[in-house]
N, C-alpha and C positions, 0 to 999 in steps of 0.2 A: 504494499499501500504505498501512495504517495500523503504529499500537504494537500493531495488536491481533495480528496476522498471527504463528504463536511457529512455526518450523523445526527439526525434528529431525533432524541431522547422524548420520550410521551408515556410520562408518568407520573399516578398526582403527590408523589411521597418529595416531598422536596429535598430530601436526605438521600436519596435515590438520586435524581437529577442530578444535586451538586456531584454525588462522588465517581458514576458517569461519568460526566459532561470532563471534571479533571482528571478521571483516569485516561479516553483520550485523549485527551490534549496532551498529558505530559507521552503517551508513545503515538506522535507526532498526526495526529488524524482532527480537524479540524465538529466538532459541536455543538449542537444549539440544542435547547432543550424548550418542553411544552408543557402544562400540568393537565390539559383535559383536549377533546378533537377540538373544540372552537379554537384554542390557540397555535392547535398546528396545523389544521388546516389555512389560517393567518401565516403562519411561518415557510409553509406550502406556494402558498400565493404571495409571499414574498421575496423568492430565495428558493435555490436548486439545489435538491436534498439528492445523495447517493444512496441513502438504505437509513428505512427509522425504526426503529427500539421500539415499538410498542406495549404498552400495557395493556392485560388483561381488563381487570379490573378496573375503570374511570369512574370519576365521581359521574353524572348526566351519562352521557351515550358511552357504552361498553367497546373495550379495547372489539372484540368481535364486528359489531356496525360499523364501527369507525374504517375497518379492512375493507368490508364493504363496501361502503361509501367508496376508498383509497381505489379501489381498483375500479370503478367505474370511471377514473378520469386517469389514472394515473398505474404504469409497471413499476412504479421505483421498490424493491425488496423492501420485505417488512420481514423482520424478527418480531415473536410476541413473543411477550415476560409473563408467569403469573404463578402465584401462590396458590395453585388448586395442579395436581398431578393425574387428575382422570384427565385418561387415553379421550370420551370424548371429543373433551375441546380442547385436544391438539389437532385433533383427527378435522373438527368444527374450521379452525382456525388454517386448519392444512389447503380445506376445501375448498375456501371464500381469499385465497390466493398468500398467506404465509408465507415465507420463503422455510424457516427455520421456528422452532419454540423450544426455550428454555423454563425451568420454573426454578422460582425464588426460595430458598435462600442462594444464591450462585458466587461463584467467583467469577470477577469484574476478567482475567485471564481469559477465562472462559467465554466469556461473550465479546473480546472481542476476535478469539480465535476464529469465533461462527460469522463476525464481519465478515472479518478476510477471504473465508472459505465461502461466503453468500457471493462479495463480490467478485470471487476470482471469477469460479463460475458463471455469471452473468459474463465477464467479460470473456468466457473461453465460448460463446456461442457461437455455432459453425456462422460465416458471411454467410451462406446462400439463407439464414432466419435475419442474418443484425441487417442483410440489403435488403429485405421484405419488410417493411415497417406498415399497421394496418392499411395505412393512406394508399400505398400499392396495391393492396387489396380490392381494394374499389370501394366507394362507399358502400355499397349492398352485395354479398355474395350467393348467390342462388344455388344449390343444387337440393335432387330428389323432390322437388314443389317447397324446398325453406328454405329462408332469408336471414343471413346472417347479419345485423346491422354493423360495421364497424363504427361507427360513432355512438349507436345508441348503449351498444354488445347487450343487443336481446338478437333473441327469435325469433323470426314471425315462424307462423304456421301455416302448410298449407290453407287454410281455413281465416286465416288472416287473425287467429288470435296470438299477442306476441308473449312468450314465455322470455321469464328472465335467467339470467346464468352467473353463476358465481365468477369470481374474478379466475379460479381454476379451469371451471368448465367451458368460458369460455376461451383460454386461452388455449387449452387442449385442442379445443372444435376448428379457432384458428390454425393449428398446424397444420391438421387433418387437412381443411381448405387448403393451404397452401401445397402440399404436398400429395394432393391426390392418385388415390390407386398404387401408391408406394407401401411398402409393409415397414415400417419403425418398429422396431424392439424399444420395450419397459428404459433402457438408456438412452436411447436414441431422445423420444419421450420427454424424460427427466428433462434431459441439458434444453431441449427444444422448448419447452415447458418454464421460460426464466431459468434452468439451471439449477433446479430444487435438488440441495444432498440429501445422497440416496438413502444416508440411513436414516433423516429428518420423515421421509416421504414410504420407503418400504414398497407395501407393493397398489402405494394408492392409487399408481394410474389405472388400474385393475376397476378400481371402487369408481375411478374421475368415466370412465370409459361405461361403466353399468351406467349412472348419472346420466349421464348424454342419449346414454343408447334408449333411456324412460323415459327422455324429455323429450325426445324421436321420435318417440315409440315404436322405438325397433326392437321388433319382438329379441329377447336375449335369446332363446334356443335358437332359433333362424333368422339373427341381424341382416338387413339387407345393406343396410348403408355403413358401417363401420362393423368390418369384419376380424373376424381370431382367423392367426397360423399360427397354429397351435406349433409351439414354441418356436415362434420365430414373434411373434408380436399382433399389429395391426392397421390396419389400413380403411381408409374412407372408400368406395368401393359405387359411388358416382361420379359424375360427367359434374365440372362446375363452372358457371359461368360467374364472373364478375363486370358489374354497374358499376362504371362512375358516377357523379353527383353529389 
């Protein structure tokens, strides 16, 4: 990491905010802090951040809700903090688009290591994805009578019904649409969906594929849109039409 990195710490505990900001800066990383979601979005409106450390238990709007809102406007990496150790919270956070998850109490050294890992993996994304941001895919992408709105980040069903997507679901579907009819294994999909750390995500690609199939009404036993190649991975088994506008 270089002194170009800028981290935003969002936590309602002033002592934790001070400790983390001081620790990051002692290790050559610029850092700022916010006590809640309102101040977080103000900070994002006024500056550029390479990663957000986001506490789950915040006053008012909690970290899960904030992560969902954040993913509707930005792909900035997120590491979630929580005093809860339940797997459900961890999985929900990851499905909403968090890049990693760390339980309190934690060692700041471990958090810094996770920050470095997430940023390194994000920067290591294959060039063919880095060169194809959502705008280059078009304003709307049609496939199998469905439409993905790349600005609103939601699906439109063949009947015209809006289907909301989590941040992780949106990114995974975007990858499938960018590389239709190409088989991709789990490791490739992990890297292409924001460089998730494998130990943080485990088999969540399988979970996300299952969730996408449900939202696409794609029969899990005999899927027609996202197909499984046993032992190899998944692929989008339909044509893709991009519409500008």
